[in-house]
N, C-alpha and C positions, 0 to 999 in steps of 0.2 A: 638510608643506608647511606653514611659520610664514605668519603671516598676515602682510601688508604692514604696513610701518612707515613711513609717511610722512613727509617733511619736504620742507617747499616754502617758495615766497618769499613773504612777508608782508611790507603796507607800512600802518603804522597809517594813513597818507592816504590810500590806496586800497580798493578792494570787494575783499572777499575771495573768491575762488573757494571751492569745495567743498571743496576740497583744501589750502588757503591760500596759493594762489599770486594771485601778483596777476589782473584779469584781464584777457581777450586784448586789451585796448586797449592795452596797456603793452607788447605784445610783436611783434615786426615780423616778417610772414608770411617765409620763408625756403626755398628747395627741400629735400624729402624726402630725407633720406640725406648731406647737405653737412654737416660740420664747421663750426661757427660758433667753436670756443672761442677766446677771446682771453687768451693769455698773462698773466702778471704780467711784469710791467719791473722788476721786481728777478731778476734773472739771476744771485745769492748763494744765493737761496733758491727756486728755481724747483725745484717736484718733480717728478721724474720720470713722465713720462710709462706709464699699468700696462702692460704687455707680456705676453703669452703667456711662463709659465714661471718668472715672477717669483716670489718666496718669502718667506713674513713665521712669527715663531714662533708665532702666536695669530690666534685670527679677532680679540681687541681689537686689537689691531697692523696688522691688514689693514684691520678701518674704520676704524682712526685714520688711515692710507696716504691711504686713498681720499676720506676726508671734506678732508684737507687739500688733495688734489688738485684735486678738485671744487670748493673753495672759493677754490680758484687759479683756475681758470676760468672762474668764475662760475654755478655749477647747486649745483642740491640733492641731494640723497643720500636711498634708502629703501633698505631689505632689502625687493625682491620675495620673495624663496621661500629657507629654509633646512630645513637637516634636521640632525638629533641623532644623536650615538651613544646606546647604551645606558648613557655613562659622562653624557650631556648635552652631554658637547663636539660646535662644530660640526663635520658631516663635511661638510656642500656647501653651498653658499652664493648667490645671488646679488643682487649691490648693484646698483642703479642710479641712472639721471637721478630724479627726482621728477617729472617731469613725463612717466613711460614708463605707461604702458597708456591706456583710454582712458575717456571722460568719463562717468560715472555719476549722470544728473541726478536727483535726489532733491526737487528743490523740489515740490509740487501745482501752487503761480506759475505757468503756461504764459503769462502774457501776460508776467512779468516774470523770465525763467527767473536765477537766479545763474550765472553766468561761470565757467569751469571753464578752469584751467592744464594741462591733461592734453591732448597731442599726440602718444600712443600713439611715445616716445622710444624707440630701439631702444638708445641708448647702456650699456655695462653690462658688468660684470665677471661672469666665472664661478670659482669655488674652491675646489678638493676638498682634505679630510684628506691627505695621504701622507707618510711616515715622520713621524707627529708634525707635520707643517708644514704651512701654508695655502698652496695652489701654485695660480697662474690657469693657470686650461686654456682660456679663451675670451676673447676682449675687443674689444670695439665702443665708439668712441672718438668715434664720428661721432651727434653731435643734428641734428635736424629742426627746430631753434628756436635764435633768438638764444640767446646765452650772454654775460651781463652779472658781472667781477668785481666792478665798483664797488657791485653791489647782495647781493656772497656774503653781508654780514655779516645785511642782513632775513631766509636761510633758515631753517626752523625747530632748523636739523639745524646752524646754528651758533652759535645765539644762548642763551644760560647764564649765570643767577643765580649768583654765587656765593657761596659760604658765609660770606664775608666784609659783600657785600654781603646777602643777606638775616637775617645779625643786624640790622645796622643797618633794615632794612622792616620788622621787630620790633620791634625797642626801638620804631620812632618811630607803631609801631599800636597799642602796647599803651598811648603814653603820648597815642594819638588827635588824633594828626598825623595828616593828609591823607596817599590815598597819590599824589595830584597834587604835594602839597610833596616829599616825601620822594624822591620822583622828581626833580621839579626842579632841588633839591639836589646829588642826583648826578649832574647833568646836568651843573651847572655843578661839581661836585669834579672831572670826565673833562677840562672845558675845552671841552664839543658832544657833541652827540647822538653825531655821528660817531665818537667814542671810548668809544662803551660798545657792549660786545657782547649788549647785549638791548633790550626797546624796554620803553615801559609797561604796554600788557597782561600783559607777560612776567611782572612784579612785581607787576600785579593781579591775576593766576591765582597769583601762589607766595601770598598772600595772604587771599585767598579759602579755597584749600589749607590754611594755617598757623591760619585762624580755625575753621576747621572739625573741625580736631586739636586744637584749645585747647578746644574746644566736646564734643568729641565725638561719640559718637551719639546717645544719649537723654539730656542732661542731665535729673537728678532732678528738678530744682525750677527754677522762674523767678521771678521778683519784677519786678513793673511795678507802673508807675502803673494809673489805670483806664480803659484806653481797649478800649474796646470790637469797633474793628477788631484791634487786636491781642489782646485775646483770643481772636477766632475764628481769627486767624494761627496761634499756639500751638497749637491744639489738632486741627490742621489739620497741621501744619508735625510736632510733638513729642506726637502723641495717648497717650504714653505719660508726660507730664511732670506734672508737677503744678503749675502756677501760681494764684501769690497776686497781688492787688493791694500794693500800697507801703501800709500803716498808716497812717505818717507823713504820707503826701498824704492819704487819706482824714479823719484827725480835723481836715487844717491849716485844712481850710472849713467845719468845726464852727460859727464864729464867724460867716461867712459866710451860712452856710444857715437857721444856730439862733437868732441875736443878736438876732435881733428879737423873740423872747419874751420876757416879763418874765421869767418864771424862769429866765432862763438863766443868770445868774449868782449864782442862790439855791437850787442844786439839781439843775438839768434836767441842765445837763452835766456834777457830778457823776455823775448816777447814769449817764449815760450810757456814761460811761468804768468804772462800774461793771459794765457789760453787756461790755463790752467784754475787760478786763483783770482782773475778780476771779471770774469762773466759770471751771469745771474742767469740765465736762461740757456736749455739745448741750442736755438737755434744759434742767440751771440755766441757760443761756442764752437758749433759749426761755422760760424765766417767766420772769426777771428781765424780756426786752424786751419782752414783754406788759405787766406792770407800769410798764414805762416809759414805754412809751407811749398807755396806760390813764390813767396819775396825769397827764400832760401834755396828755392832749388833742393828740396830734401825729400821728390818723390820716389827716390827708387831705397829711401833709409827705411831698411828689413827691420829695425827695432822700432820706430814712430810707425810704419805700417802695423804691425800687430798690439804697439796701445790705442791707434784709432778703432781696430777691431775690436778690442774689450773694452772700449773709452768710460761705458756705462759699469764697469768694475773700481774703474781708480777716479776719474773726474768727479771734482765737490758737485758740479752743477746736476749733475744721473743722483746722486746720490743725496742731496739735501732732506729729502722726506726719513729719510731713515736713521740719518748720521747726525 
């Protein structure tokens, strides 16, 4: 049996249920077993209601048809069960209303449980492969809840970010343009929210995935400024990644941290740069640093103490195998 592939109603301004559908407060109660399908007003574009015996050349054609029918009537679609043949083609499938099945409470907060859109709706179609075609065997077109064609575009099965839009989002993200700005420009270009076949959260989900793919699973190396919180986070999230501090940011602080010393411009700065740039081995660095500290009596300098403790994160000789 295949797993459920749920596609449920999803509005950005409302609290979502566990299956992605709107909370019960949005949906009117109705008598179970009664059909509340509201057909489209466009007579020329009406999708024929499913009937037993209808045939489709492939599972893809069947799914496309039922999704279009569901969009016209105002309900979401999910694959409730499926079986495949040895050649991996779909042999049997049940497609049904996304509100089918019973609610499963997953939250541990019993005082404020997450609302559910499940109503155990029985609207569904069953199809079997017969002589190479998918044939509808049993059909139930009755829903036990109100359906709304006006909300059809909010269902996950009807939301799609096109390749063109993905390219725009990628380009803007690489240029440092915030996602809400990119989405706003798409809304303006489409002439309003109602003309977009996706929501801002769909764009955000795509960008999150795109960034992950760009970054890869274990970047080999990361360079950041000297931020302790970031250092700790990188060690947790990317334990196999070599992390270093930006040397430019560190040395830029030298005048502020050491400029008050009388010898700063008459040798101290030069000796510091010699330790950083001219040592070829860790042993050389350790010796050079000790001479530097002793020569200018810098044992109590807090900044230099902290740099020495984290020398493996910024001194080139410690990092030359990775950077």
